C-alpha positions in Angstrom: 8.1 -12.3 3.1 10.8 -13.2 5.6 11.8 -16.8 5.3 8.3 -18.3 5.2 6.9 -20.6 2.5 3.6 -18.8 2.5 2.2 -15.5 3.8 -1.5 -15.1 4.6 -3.2 -11.7 5.1 -6.6 -11.7 6.8 -8.6 -8.5 6.3 -9.8 -7.1 9.6 -11.1 -3.8 8.4 -14.4 -2.7 9.9 -16.8 -4.4 7.4 -14.8 -7.7 7.4 -14.5 -7.5 11.2 -18.3 -7.1 11.5 -18.7 -10.3 9.5 -16.4 -12.4 11.8 -12.9 -11.7 10.5 -11.3 -11.5 13.9 -12.7 -15.0 14.7 -11.3 -16.3 11.4 -7.9 -14.8 12.0 -7.7 -16.0 15.6 -8.8 -19.5 14.8 -6.5 -19.7 11.8 -3.5 -18.8 14.0 -4.5 -21.4 16.6 -4.9 -24.1 13.9 -1.5 -23.1 12.4 0.2 -23.6 15.7 -1.6 -26.9 16.4 -0.4 -28.3 13.1 3.1 -26.9 13.5 2.8 -24.6 10.5 3.3 -21.3 12.3 7.0 -21.3 11.6 6.4 -22.0 7.9 3.4 -19.9 7.1 3.2 -16.3 8.4 -0.3 -15.1 9.2 -1.0 -11.3 9.6 -4.1 -9.2 9.7 -4.3 -6.2 7.5 -6.6 -3.1 7.3 -8.2 -3.9 4.0 -7.8 -5.6 0.6 -10.6 -3.4 -0.9 -13.2 -6.2 -0.9 -14.9 -5.8 2.5 -18.4 -6.0 1.1 -17.7 -9.7 0.3 -15.6 -10.5 3.3 -14.2 -11.8 5.5 -11.3 -12.0 3.0 -7.8 -13.4 3.0 -4.9 -13.5 0.5 -2.4 -16.3 0.3 1.0 -15.5 -1.1 3.0 -16.3 -3.2 0.1 -17.9 -5.0 -2.0 -14.6 -4.9 -5.1 -16.6 -4.0 -7.9 -14.4 -2.7 -10.5 -16.1 -0.5 -13.8 -14.3 0.1 -16.8 -14.9 2.4 -14.4 -16.9 4.7 -15.9 -18.4 7.8 -14.3 -20.4 10.7 -16.0 -23.5 9.2 -14.0 -23.0 6.0 -10.6 -23.2 7.8 -10.2 -26.9 7.6 -10.2 -26.8 3.8 -8.0 -23.7 3.8 -5.5 -25.4 6.1 -5.2 -28.2 3.6 -4.2 -25.6 1.0 -1.7 -24.0 3.4 -0.2 -27.4 4.0 0.5 -27.8 0.3 -2.8 -28.9 -1.2 -4.8 -27.2 -3.8 -6.6 -23.9 -3.2 -10.3 -24.1 -2.2 -12.0 -23.3 -5.4 -15.4 -22.4 -3.9 -13.9 -19.6 -1.8 -11.6 -18.2 -4.5 -12.2 -14.8 -5.9 -11.2 -14.4 -9.5 -12.2 -11.9 -12.3 -14.8 -14.6 -13.3 -16.4 -14.9 -9.9 -20.0 -13.6 -10.2 -19.4 -10.8 -7.7 -16.3 -9.5 -9.5 -18.0 -9.9 -12.9 -20.9 -7.9 -11.6 -18.6 -5.1 -10.4 -16.9 -5.0 -13.7 -20.2 -4.7 -15.5 -21.2 -1.9 -13.2 -18.0 0.0 -13.7 -18.1 -0.5 -17.5 -21.7 0.9 -17.5 -20.6 3.8 -15.3 -17.9 4.9 -17.7 -19.8 4.2 -21.0 -19.9 7.9 -21.7 -16.7 8.9 -19.9 -15.3 8.5 -16.5 -17.4 11.2 -14.8 -21.2 11.1 -14.1 -23.6 13.3 -12.2 -23.8 11.9 -8.6 -27.5 11.1 -8.9 -27.0 9.3 -12.2 -24.2 7.3 -10.6 -26.4 6.4 -7.6 -29.3 5.4 -9.9 -26.9 3.2 -11.9 -25.6 1.6 -8.7 -29.1 0.9 -7.6 -29.9 -0.8 -10.9 -26.9 -3.0 -10.4 -27.9 -4.0 -6.9 -25.6 -1.7 -4.9 -26.8 0.6 -2.2 -25.5 3.9 -0.8 -23.3 2.2 1.8 -21.6 0.3 -1.0 -21.1 3.6 -2.9 -19.6 5.2 0.2 -17.3 2.2 0.6 -16.1 2.5 -3.0 -15.3 6.2 -2.3 -13.5 5.4 0.9 -11.4 2.8 -0.9 -10.6 5.1 -3.7 -12.5 3.4 -6.5 -14.5 6.6 -7.1 -14.0 10.3 -6.3 -16.7 12.7 -5.5 -16.3 16.2 -6.8 -18.4 19.2 -7.8 -18.4 20.5 -11.4 -20.3 23.8 -12.0 -22.2 23.4 -8.8 -23.3 19.8 -9.7 -22.1 16.9 -7.5 -20.3 14.4 -9.7 -18.6 11.0 -9.3 -15.5 10.1 -11.2 -14.4 6.5 -11.6 -10.7 6.5 -10.6 -7.7 4.9 -12.3 -7.8 2.3 -9.4 -11.2 1.0 -10.5 -10.3 1.2 -14.2 -7.1 -0.8 -13.7 -8.7 -3.4 -11.4 -11.5 -4.1 -14.0 -9.2 -3.8 -17.0 -11.2 -0.9 -18.5 -9.8 1.5 -21.0 -11.4 4.9 -21.7 -10.2 6.7 -24.8 -9.0 10.2 -24.3 -11.9 11.4 -26.4 -14.3 9.9 -23.8 -12.8 11.6 -20.8 -14.8 14.5 -19.4 
């Protein structure tokens, strides 16, 4: 982390970028310079923090605060945090945030009978939970699920990455 007091990562992967992440990152850098914080707080862009469907996102270290749905209009409050104030609660992503809790419920349902489902069953379950095919594709691209074929049937396996993120344990008896 070099010699900076804080380090901010702003996701500029394609989904976040489509939602204005480049504007957020650019304006944040300008505001940091104007307030003289650019030597004390390092701001970098990054490819992804695996949350692009709820972006633009940023992470503030060393606090490990994750902000989601960040817009340029939110930067005044975020700047106060970066200057030493409290984190902006309404933007913080935590395991209790409704979107994260919804994802956890979905993944728990997906592995209720083991970590592998027929692809069409997985897709139907995702639809029931409000997720579309684009979201499923993003989950695959980010490594939360793996698509395979078993005995000529397309399957989806929930990966260790998803299981660890959502604190899900599958007994070895449940594994397919």
